C-alpha positions in Angstrom: 7.6 -92.2 -22.2 9.5 -94.5 -24.6 9.2 -98.1 -23.5 12.8 -98.8 -24.5 15.6 -98.2 -22.1 17.8 -95.9 -24.1 21.4 -94.9 -23.5 23.5 -92.3 -25.4 26.5 -94.5 -26.1 29.0 -91.8 -27.0 29.3 -88.2 -26.1 31.8 -85.7 -24.7 29.5 -83.8 -22.2 32.6 -83.2 -20.0 33.9 -80.7 -22.6 34.3 -77.3 -21.1 32.2 -75.6 -23.8 29.2 -77.8 -22.7 29.5 -77.0 -19.0 26.9 -74.2 -19.1 24.5 -76.5 -21.0 24.6 -79.5 -18.7 21.3 -78.7 -16.9 19.6 -78.5 -20.3 21.3 -81.7 -21.5 20.1 -83.5 -18.3 16.5 -82.2 -18.9 16.6 -83.2 -22.5 17.9 -86.7 -21.7 15.0 -87.2 -19.2 12.4 -85.8 -21.6 13.5 -88.2 -24.4 13.6 -91.2 -22.0 17.4 -91.6 -22.1 18.4 -93.0 -18.8 22.2 -92.8 -19.2 24.9 -91.2 -21.3 28.4 -92.7 -21.7 30.8 -89.8 -21.3 34.0 -90.5 -23.1 37.4 -89.1 -22.0 39.9 -89.4 -24.8 43.1 -88.3 -22.9 44.3 -88.2 -19.3 43.6 -84.5 -19.1 39.9 -85.3 -19.6 39.6 -87.9 -16.9 39.1 -85.8 -13.8 36.3 -83.8 -15.5 34.7 -87.0 -16.8 34.8 -88.5 -13.3 33.5 -85.3 -11.7 30.6 -85.2 -14.2 29.7 -88.8 -13.3 29.8 -88.1 -9.6 27.4 -85.2 -10.0 25.0 -86.6 -12.6 23.5 -90.1 -12.2 23.0 -90.3 -16.0 26.7 -89.8 -16.7 28.6 -93.1 -17.1 32.3 -92.5 -17.3 34.6 -94.1 -19.8 38.3 -93.3 -19.5 40.3 -93.9 -22.6 43.3 -92.8 -24.7 42.8 -91.7 -28.2 45.9 -92.5 -30.4 46.3 -89.0 -31.7 46.1 -87.5 -28.2 48.3 -89.9 -26.2 52.0 -90.6 -26.1 52.3 -92.5 -22.8 50.1 -93.2 -19.8 50.9 -91.2 -16.8 51.4 -93.6 -13.9 49.7 -91.3 -11.4 46.3 -92.4 -12.8 46.8 -96.1 -12.2 44.7 -96.0 -9.0 41.5 -94.9 -10.9 
């Protein structure tokens, strides 16, 4: 095992096309000694899936953001997150 505590600082594991690969991703992270992965949501539509992934996988650290090209205005319904 790698003596360093490694974290994948940027990924989009919440993307739907990766859903079927999450078990393999989790196994690969563990095998490589990566204890966490920051899962980046780039628009409000991503946020529920990012949060769900984090609830179901201890390695998933959620980050909810807005990417300029994907956002126009923050929906006030998400202010309680």
